Every structure is written in C-alpha cells, then in structure tokens.
C-alpha positions in Angstrom: 145.3 147.7 140.8 142.3 145.5 140.9 141.7 142.5 138.9 138.1 141.7 137.8 137.0 138.1 137.0 134.8 137.5 134.0 132.3 134.7 135.0 132.2 133.2 131.4 135.9 132.4 131.5 136.2 131.3 135.0 137.4 127.7 135.4 135.1 125.5 137.4 136.2 122.1 138.5 134.4 119.5 136.5 132.9 117.8 139.5 131.1 121.0 140.7 129.8 122.0 137.3 125.9 121.7 137.0 124.5 122.0 133.5 122.0 124.8 133.0 119.6 122.4 131.1 118.1 119.2 132.5 119.3 116.9 129.6 117.6 113.9 131.4 114.2 115.5 131.2 112.0 113.4 128.8 109.8 115.1 126.2 106.4 113.8 125.4 104.6 114.0 122.1 100.7 113.9 121.5 99.1 112.2 118.6 95.5 112.4 117.5 93.4 109.1 117.6 90.2 109.1 115.5 87.7 106.4 116.9 84.4 105.3 115.3 82.1 103.1 117.4 79.4 101.3 115.5 76.6 99.3 117.3 74.0 96.6 116.2 71.1 95.5 118.4 71.5 96.3 122.1 74.9 94.8 123.1 77.2 94.4 120.0 79.9 97.0 119.4 82.8 97.4 116.9 85.3 100.1 117.5 87.6 101.2 114.6 90.6 103.5 115.3 92.9 105.5 113.2 96.1 107.3 114.3 99.7 108.0 113.3 102.3 105.8 114.6 104.6 107.1 117.4 107.3 107.8 114.8 104.8 109.8 112.5 105.8 107.8 109.6 102.7 105.7 109.2 99.0 105.6 109.7 97.8 102.7 111.8 94.3 101.5 111.4 92.6 99.1 114.2 89.6 97.1 113.7 88.4 93.6 114.6 90.1 91.2 112.1 86.7 89.7 111.2 85.6 93.2 109.6 88.9 93.8 107.9 89.1 92.3 104.4 92.9 91.4 105.0 91.9 89.5 108.1 94.3 91.5 110.3 93.5 93.6 113.4 96.1 96.1 112.5 97.1 97.6 109.3 99.6 100.3 108.6 99.5 102.7 105.6 102.2 105.2 104.3 99.5 107.9 103.6 96.4 109.2 105.2 94.4 108.8 101.9 94.8 105.0 101.6 94.0 104.6 105.4 90.9 106.6 105.0 90.0 104.5 102.1 90.3 101.2 103.9 88.3 102.6 106.8 85.6 103.7 104.3 85.5 100.0 103.0 85.2 98.6 106.4 82.5 101.1 107.4 80.5 100.2 104.2 80.8 96.5 105.1 79.4 97.2 108.7 76.5 99.5 107.4 75.6 96.8 104.8 75.5 94.1 107.6 73.0 96.3 109.7 75.5 98.1 112.0 75.1 101.9 112.7 77.5 104.6 113.6 77.0 105.3 117.3 79.8 107.7 118.0 82.9 109.4 116.6 85.6 110.8 118.8 89.0 112.6 118.2 91.2 112.1 121.2 94.6 113.6 122.0 96.9 110.8 123.3 100.3 111.3 124.9 103.1 109.1 123.5 105.9 108.4 125.8 
C-alpha cells in the first residue's frame, strides 16, 4: 500500500518556509504635475505647478510667494476646481503685469 503526500498539507518547518510573494517589495505611485512657465523680457521666468499630494487627498499649487495673493509659495486645496480658480487668478495677475505664457507641461512623476 503506497501513501501519497498532498503538498498543500505537508508540514514545512518555519525556518525553511519561503513566502511565495515578496512582501518587502515597494510599490511606487505616479502623479500628474501640471506646470505653467511664464516669461517677461529675456531673463525673467515664473513657474506655477499644480499636482495632487502624495496621499491623493489635496491639490497643491506651487507659485512664487510674491505672485500668490496669500503670500505663500505653497497652497493646498480640497478640490481641483478651487485650485484651478486660484491658478487662474495668479495667471491673470501675471498677464496684467506684462508676463506671457511660455510653456505648459504635463509630467508624470513617481512618488516613493
């Protein structure tokens, strides 16, 4: 009489067990960063960036503090519409002061 062993019920000593999935492997996420570059004269540049935060809970607008009505270089918003409205306000100030849109970029950035 032969006895067959079922591999799924075979007892393996804990020190020799190897997990089938590498649980240490890190997962990376990607976010989209929108970037507007304005210029004035030959050597002046202002860059505005808008992106989701790493936690995907807020939108972050980055612009030189001197052009932001709040006086802060970074502002966070709960929703995209409000963030875009603030950006439009800043863009209007720049255009009224003689700046011109030089470039718009949409970049995929890896978040670690």
